[in-house]
C-alpha positions as CSV (number, residue, x, y, z in Angstrom):
1,M,94.7,-65.3,-166.3
2,T,91.7,-65.9,-164.1
3,P,88.4,-65.3,-165.8
4,L,86.4,-62.2,-164.8
5,S,83.4,-64.3,-163.7
6,T,85.7,-66.1,-161.2
7,L,87.1,-62.9,-159.9
8,V,83.6,-61.4,-159.4
9,E,82.5,-64.5,-157.5
10,R,85.6,-64.3,-155.3
11,T,85.0,-60.5,-154.8
12,E,81.4,-61.2,-153.7
13,A,82.6,-63.8,-151.2
14,I,85.2,-61.5,-149.7
15,Y,82.7,-58.7,-149.4
16,L,80.2,-60.9,-147.8
17,T,82.8,-62.1,-145.3
18,H,84.6,-58.9,-144.6
19,G,82.0,-56.2,-145.4
20,S,83.3,-52.6,-145.5
21,G,86.8,-53.9,-144.3
22,S,87.2,-55.9,-147.6
23,A,89.7,-53.4,-149.1
24,A,91.8,-53.4,-145.9
25,Y,91.7,-57.2,-145.8
26,L,92.9,-57.4,-149.5
27,L,95.7,-54.9,-148.9
28,E,96.9,-57.1,-146.0
29,Q,96.8,-60.1,-148.3
30,I,98.8,-58.4,-151.0
31,E,101.4,-57.2,-148.5
32,A,101.7,-60.7,-147.1
33,A,102.0,-62.3,-150.5
34,I,104.8,-59.9,-151.4
35,R,106.6,-60.6,-148.2
36,E,106.3,-64.3,-148.7
37,G,107.5,-64.1,-152.3
38,A,104.3,-65.4,-153.8
39,P,104.1,-65.8,-157.6
40,V,103.3,-62.6,-159.5
41,Q,100.1,-64.2,-160.8
42,R,98.8,-64.5,-157.3
43,I,99.6,-60.9,-156.4
44,C,98.0,-59.7,-159.6
45,E,94.9,-61.7,-158.8
46,L,94.7,-60.1,-155.4
47,D,95.1,-56.7,-156.9
48,H,92.3,-57.4,-159.4
49,L,90.1,-58.4,-156.5
50,L,91.0,-55.2,-154.7
51,Q,90.2,-53.1,-157.8
52,L,86.7,-54.7,-158.0
53,I,86.0,-54.0,-154.3
54,E,87.1,-50.4,-154.8
55,Y,85.0,-50.1,-157.9
56,R,82.0,-51.5,-156.0
57,D,82.5,-49.0,-153.1
58,R,82.8,-46.0,-155.5
59,T,79.8,-47.1,-157.4
60,L,77.7,-47.5,-154.3
61,A,78.9,-44.1,-153.0
62,L,78.0,-42.5,-156.3
63,Y,74.7,-44.1,-157.0
64,G,73.6,-45.4,-153.6
65,S,72.1,-48.9,-153.1
66,R,69.0,-48.3,-155.2
């Protein structure tokens, strides 16, 4: 399993690259990985990244960008 620190770094890079479209980008990546028959580990990793992006978005919506 990928360490959380690595997932957080990847999440930050995706958010910096795709901004508010990060969740949509990751959904596309997950769908493509499923269509291509990618290993389950890869799909789970993409899902974890998506969860971190969604958590970040919810937190910012709740508390703002103080």
